[in-house]
N, C-alpha and C positions, 0 to 999 in steps of 0.2 A: 824658943821663938826664933824665927828666921832673922838674919841680919838685914835690916832695911837697906843697907848699902851693898848688897850682894848681887846686884843686877848683872846679868850676863853681858860681858864686854866683847868677847871674841867667839866667833863661830867658824869652824872649818868644815867644809863640805868636801868629802873625798869621792871624786868621780863626777863626770859631766853627763852627757847624753840628756835625754828627756827628764830623767829623775833629778839629776843634779841642777840643771838650769831652771826647771820648774820650781824647785826648792829655793834656789837663790833668788829668783824673781819675786816669789811670794814673800820670802823673809824680808828682803830689802823694801818691798812695797809697804809692809806693815811696820817694820822696825825703823826704817829711815836711817838717819845718821847715828842713832843711839847705840849701834852695835857695829863692830868691824866684821865683815863677812868675807871669807876667802874660799874660793873654789879651786881645788887642785885636780887637774886632769892631764892625761897624756895623749897626745895625738897618735902615739904608737899603739894605743889600746883601742880597738874598734868598739862600736856600740852595737847592740842587738838589732834595734831599728825595726821591730815587727809591729810596733804600736801605731800603725797608720790609720786604723779605724777606731772611732771613739763612740761614746754614748753622750746624750744631751748634757749631763752636768759639766762637761768641759767648757761649755759656753759661759757658765757662771764663773768658772775659774778665770777665763780670759777677761770677762767683764769686771771682775774684782780688780784685776790689774790695769783696767782702763784701756785695754787693747781694742782697737778698731777692727771690727770683723772683716770688712772688705779688704783691708790692708793685710791682715793676718792670712786670710785664705789665698790672696794673690801671692804673698811672699813664700808660702809653703806649697804652692801648686795644688791647692786643695780643691775639694768638691764637697757637695752636701749629701748627707746620709739620712734617709727616712726610716731605715730599719735593715733587717737582714733576711734574705731569702734562704731557707734551708731546703736542700735538694737531696733526696734519697736517704733521709735520716730514719724515718719510720719504716719505709719500704722502698725498694727501687722503683723509679718512675713517679714518685710522689713528691710534691713540694708544698711548702707553706711559708708564710711570712710572719716574722716577729716585728711588728711596727712600733715606732716611737709614738706614743700618744694613746688615744682612747678608741674604743669601738663604739660606733653609732653615736647617738646623742640621747641624753636622758629626757624622757617625756612623762615620767611617772616616778613614784617613790621606789619602785622596784628597779634595780640596776639593769641597764640595757642588755648586758650579756646573759642575764637570767631569762629574759624574755626570748632572746635568740635561742637559748637552749630549749625552752618550752616548744617553740615553733619547729625547731630542728627535730626534736623527738616526735613531733606530730606529723613529720613528713616533709617539711619545707627543705628543699635541697640546697638553698643558697648558703655558700660557705661564709663563715664569719669574716674572712678576709675582705669580702665585698662591702663590709661596713667599716672598714678602716680607711680613713683619708690617706694615711701613709701608703697603703698598698695601692689604692686606686690611682694615686699620683705616680707611684713608682712604676707600675706596669705601663703607664702612659708616657714615662720618661719626663715627667713634669716636676717643676719645683718653684715655690715662692715662699716667702716667709709666712708663718701662720698669722692669722688675724688675732688681734688683741681683744676683740669683742666676743665674749663667751657665748653670745646668742647665735653666732655664725658657725656653721659646720666647718668653716675654714680654720677655726680655733682648736679643732679636735685632734690635731697632730703636732708632733714635736720633731726636732731634728738635731743631728750632730754633724761631724765632719769626717771626711777622709783627708789625710794630708801626709806629706813626707816628714817622718818623725825627725830625721836628721836636720832638715831645714827648720823645723819647729824649735829644736834645741838651739840652733844658731840664731833664730829670731829672738828667743828669750835671753840668749847670751848678750846680744846687743842691748836689750831692755835692761838687764841687770848691771852690765858694765857702765852704762851711762848714769846709773844711780849709785855708783861707787862700789859695786862688788868687785873685789880684786881676783883676777884669774891668775893662777900659777901653772905654768907648763912643767910637768914632771910626773914621775911615777913614784907613788908611795910604796916603800918596801918594808917599812917597820913602824910599829906603834908602841909607845911606852905606857906603862900603867903605874900609877902612884901606889906605892907599897902600902900606904896607910889606908887610903880610901877605896882602892880598887878601881878608881876612875881612870879613864884615858887622860894622859897629860900632854903628849906630843905625838906627832907623826913625822917620820923622817923620809926624805926623798932619796932616790937612787944616787944623786950627786952630793948627798950629805946635808942638804938644807933641812932645818927642823922648824916645825910650826906648832905652836901651843894654842890651846883654845879652852874655853869653859864648856862648850857644847860641840860635839862632833856629829855630823850627819853622814851616815854611810850610804853612798850611792854608787858603790863599787861593783854592782851587778851580782851575778850568781856567786861569785867568789866570796862575797861578804867579808872583805878584808878586816874591818873593825869588829862588826857584830859577831862574826863567827870565828875567823882565823885568830883574832886577838882575844876577844871576850868569851869565846867558846859557849855561845848561847844555846846551841842545839837546834834541831830542825825536826818538824813533824811531817812525815812523808805520807802523802795521800794517793800514791800510785795505785793502790788496790781499788780505789774508786774512779780515778782519772788516769788510766794506764798510758796515755800517750806521753812519750818522753823524748821525742825527737821532732825536729822540723827542718825542712829545706825550703828556702825562700829565693825567689828570683823575680826581677821586674821584666816586663816585656813591653813591646811597642803598643801604643794605643791604636786600635783598629776600628773602633766604632764610637758612637756617641756615648758620652759619659753617663752611666746609669746612676741614679740617685740612691743607691743602696748597695750593701755588701752581699756577696754570694758565698755561701758555705755549702759545699758539696761533699756528702759522705762518700768515702772511698772504702776499699777492702780492709784497710788497717788504720783508718783515721779519717781525716777530712781535709779538703782543699779550700783555701780562701782565695777570693778575687776582690781586689780593692781598686776601684777606678779613680785615678788622679787626672789632673788636666793634661799632663805631658806623658803619662805612662800608666800601666796597670801593674799593681802589686799582686804577686801570687805566692802561695806557699802550701806545702803539704805537711800537716801535723800528723804524726803517726806513732805507733808503738813498735819499738825495735824488736820485741819478742815475735812479732808477726811479719815484719818487713825489714829488709836491710837497707843501708844507706844508698847503695848504688841503684837498687830497684826503685826506691822512693824518688830519687832524682830523675831517673828515666821516665817514670810515670808522670811526674810534674811537667817536665819539659815537653812531653808528648801531648799535653792537654792545654797548652797556652794558646791564647787568642792571636798572639803576634810573635814576632821574633824576640828572643831574649836580648836584653840590653846590658846584661852583666853576667858574671859567673854565678852559679848557684852558691848559696851560703848555707852551711849546715850548723844547726844548733842542737845542744843537748840540755835537758832540764829535768828536774824532778818536781812535780806539782806538790805543793805543800806550803808551809810557813815556818818562820822562826818560832821557837818557844816563847821568846819575848821580842817585841819590836823596839822597845825602849829598854835598854839595859845600862845601868849606871848613868853615865853622861853621854850615851851614844844612842841615836835614833836611826833605825834602818828605814830607808825609803826606796821604793822600786824593787828591782829584782833581788837586792840584798835582803829585803824583808820576806820575800816568798815569791812563788810563781803560780799564777793561774793561767792556763793555756788561753789563747786569745779568741776562743769560740764566741764569746759575747762581748768582745772588745772592752774588757775591764782593766787592761794593763795600766793605761794612763789614769783611769778613774782611781785605782788604788794608790797611785802616786799622789794624785790631787787630794784625796781625803786623808792620806797620811800627813800631808803638809797642813791641811786645814785643821786637823785634830791637834797637831803640834802647836799651832798658833793659838788654838782655843785653850790649851793646857800649858802654855808656855812657862817654863820654870825660871828660877834664878839659879845662882851658882850652887845653892844648897841641894838642888836636884831632889826635891821631896819625893820619897817613894810612893806617896799617895797619888801624885800626878802620873807617875810612870805606871802604877797599877791600873789607874782608870784608862789611860791611853791603851795599854795592852788588852784590857778587857773589852773595850769597844772595838779595837781592831781585830782581835780574834773573832769576835761575834760577826763582824762584817765579812771577814774571809770565809767563815763557815757558811754564812747565808749564800754568798756567791758560789762557793763550792757546791752546795746542794742544788742550786739552779743549774749549774753545768752538768752535774751528774744526771739530772733529769733527762737531758738530751740523749744520753747514752743508754740509760736503763730502759727508757720508754721507747722501745723499738720492737718491730716484728721481725727484723732481719736475723736470720740464722745462716746466711749463705757463706760466711767466713768464720774462722775460729775467733777472730777479734770480736765480731758482733755477737757471737754466741756467748763469749765471756761477759760482754757488757750487759746483755739482756738478762743474764742469770746471776750476776754478782750481787752479794748482799749490799744493801745501801743504808745510809744513816737513818736512825729511827725517826728523827724529825721529818725527813723527806718522805719516808714511807707513810707517816701519819697524814701529811699534806695530800699525798696522792690518793690515799684511801678516802679522805673527805670529798675530794673532787669526784672520784669514781662513784661514790655512793650517793652523794647529795648535790653534786654540782656546786659545792661551796669552795671558794678560794680562801685558804687559811694563810694569813700573812703574819710574819713576825714584826715586832717593833723595829723601826728604822730600816725596813726592807729596801734595798736598792732597786730591785725589780718589783714593780707594783703589780696589781691584779691583772692588767691587760697583758703583761709579759708572761705571767704564769698561764693565763688562759690560752695565749698563742701557742705555747709549747705543749701544754696538755692536749689541746685539740689537734694541733699540727702533728703530734706524734701518736694520734689515735687513742688517747685516753678520753673516752666519752662518758659522761655521767649516766647512771642508770635511770635517773629522773631529774627533772628540773627542780631547783629549790622550791620549797612548798609555797612561799608567798606568790611566786609567779603563777602558780597553778590556781591560786585563789582569785586572781585579778581578771576574771573572765569578761568583765564589762569594758576593759580597756581595748580600744581598737588597734591592737598591736600590729596586725598585718598592714593596715593603712599607714601607720606611723613609720614602719620599717621601709615601706616603699617610698615614702616621702624623703626619708633619710638617704636612700640610695640615689634618688633623683637629684637631691640637693648636692650630693657629693659629685655626681657625674657632671652637673652643670658647673660646679666650682672648678673641677679639674680641667674641663674644656676651656675655661677662661685663663688658665695658668700658662706661662711661657714654658718652653721646654727647659729641662735642666741645663743643657748646653747654652741656650740663649740667655738664660738668667746669669750664668757665669760670665759669658762674654760681655754682658752689659754691666755687671756689678763688680767682678773681681777677677778678670782675666789675667792669667800669668803671662809674663814675657816669654816663658819657655814653651807655652802651648803651641 
């Protein structure tokens, strides 16, 4: 039986950045004064800072902390994001949109997308993008908060943010420090392990200071100072499925109105991101070093910027994959120390967020029950694998064979579960979802159709409902969306009124 007096009293977080300060803010918000929380970081160690684009769950993380949205967006020079436009992924000259939210509006027991498939296979050329409020608003450069009334078509979209990840970490640092999180400046150079339990007992800084804790959170980035260098947890490499292993990033001047969406443009050896903030545009080229060298990648990125660069290019190296365990002994890895998913679908901060939320849901005492760690690891492994498969879909579902990189991606073996999902959609137009799927049916539909995976037939039920006036309903939906978007302010006007940054 666990000792009822064994509650955790001290937590040490090693590393700052988004992962460290998101963890500190969430822990102190939930634990209050019941626990001493110390975050150790060194100003001399830079942060990766590519997590500037997010997905809708980040809103719930901020809301849980009681953060005011307008203040947060203003302080991080942020903007709003309705989805991602993918350019040249299926084939050159082709683009599609992955929206946040739903397609169309339900008017029958058959899901809207199945009726769209039926009509499309019968010759209706209207792309499914035209039934997405997110896309209709995005292409018009409009934004407003979604309606809370589910009867309105304005409720059929969702949103996330673009923001400066360094400023976000700074914002959360203020939040955490005002709530008594102690920040220590210094570089951790060593960690000791208790010989009897195998648990971490202390970390030591470069200047000799030592910090003990009951629970250690490793937010030390790719290096994995505690989870890997000390506990030797091991890493599962997914490079054979997601071969990109380098990135070069650079900000540039803002030269046009702020788009309410991210752009992802496929290149010869990877893809380029474009993330619009209030005061600048974030850009990066994610690529595979087997097909492109560092110098050429930098030159290609710089030649494709909208405006003049405002900083020197920053080069990153990574291996897509995950730790064998995310929770090992009394150490939990959060962020890049836990694993890496390239930022194609903006999941970096999401994985931090849900790593934290899962830790809070399974929060241990000093006994560190293996059952809690096992459940945490099982849930997190499953989540990483589901996201992994969704990312692989973008690469394998391509018609491109114009470069060696794309020929590899098109023909590489893929996980059995993903192949099974693709076959269902191809054959029957059915979206097969796993339990707790982060990306719901509309996301899979967007990528399937956007990358030219079209079903051979519409789902059977849609073909049986011949009495439903589908064409009439679909036209009404398009008209309602057009009217709703026409009444919206521009994205830039919304920002100016609601959350304009002083740096804009």
